[in-house]
C-alpha positions in Angstrom: 0.0 0.0 0.0 1.5 3.4 -1.0 2.5 5.5 2.0 4.0 8.9 2.5 5.3 11.0 5.4 4.4 14.7 5.0 6.1 17.5 6.9 3.9 20.6 7.0 4.7 24.3 7.8 1.6 26.3 8.7 1.0 30.0 9.1 1.9 31.2 12.7 -0.9 30.0 15.0 -2.5 27.8 12.3 -1.3 24.5 13.6 -4.5 23.4 15.4 -6.8 24.4 12.5 -4.7 22.4 10.0 -4.4 19.5 12.4 -8.2 19.4 12.8 -8.7 19.5 9.0 -6.3 16.7 8.5 -8.5 14.5 10.7 -11.2 14.7 8.1 -9.1 13.2 5.3 -9.7 9.5 5.2 -6.1 8.5 4.1 -4.5 10.4 6.9 -3.5 7.6 9.4 -1.5 9.6 11.9 -0.8 13.3 12.5 1.3 15.0 15.1 1.8 18.7 16.0 5.6 19.0 16.7 8.2 21.6 17.6 11.1 22.3 15.3 11.5 23.3 11.7 8.1 21.8 10.8 4.7 22.2 12.6 2.9 19.0 11.7 4.0 15.5 10.7 1.5 13.3 8.8 1.5 9.6 7.9 -0.6 9.1 4.7 -1.7 5.8 3.2 -3.7 5.2 0.0 -4.8 2.4 -2.3 -2.7 3.7 -5.3 0.2 6.0 -5.8 -2.0 8.3 -8.0 -4.6 8.7 -5.3 -1.8 9.4 -2.8 -0.4 12.1 -5.0 -3.8 13.6 -5.6 -4.6 13.8 -1.8 -1.3 15.6 -1.2 -1.6 18.0 -4.2 -5.4 18.7 -4.1 -6.3 18.3 -0.4 -3.4 18.8 2.0 -1.5 21.5 0.1 -4.7 23.5 -0.4 -5.8 23.5 3.2 -6.1 27.1 4.6 -3.1 28.1 6.6 -0.7 25.5 5.0 2.4 27.4 3.9 4.5 24.6 2.6 4.9 20.8 2.6 7.7 18.3 2.2 6.5 14.9 1.0 8.6 11.7 1.4 7.2 8.7 -0.4 8.0 5.5 1.6 9.9 2.8 -0.4 10.4 0.3 2.4 9.4 0.1 6.0 9.3 -2.1 9.0 7.3 -1.8 12.2 9.4 -2.4 15.3 7.9 -3.8 18.5 9.3 -2.8 21.9 
């Protein structure tokens, strides 16, 4: 299943609004408000790569108060148990 990690910069003070909007996007599996260079980290999964790209370009990047995004397409992964 295609997956991406997206780093989002928001307008100052816009983190919570963007975070709330992300919860309404079905393919968003996890989202975190963070401190540092980026404001929000998102884990996105979709049925196809085309759908994944469409969600990033047409939904996430066009959310009000999103200033920029950095999208990293996952090529290999492993879940570690502690």
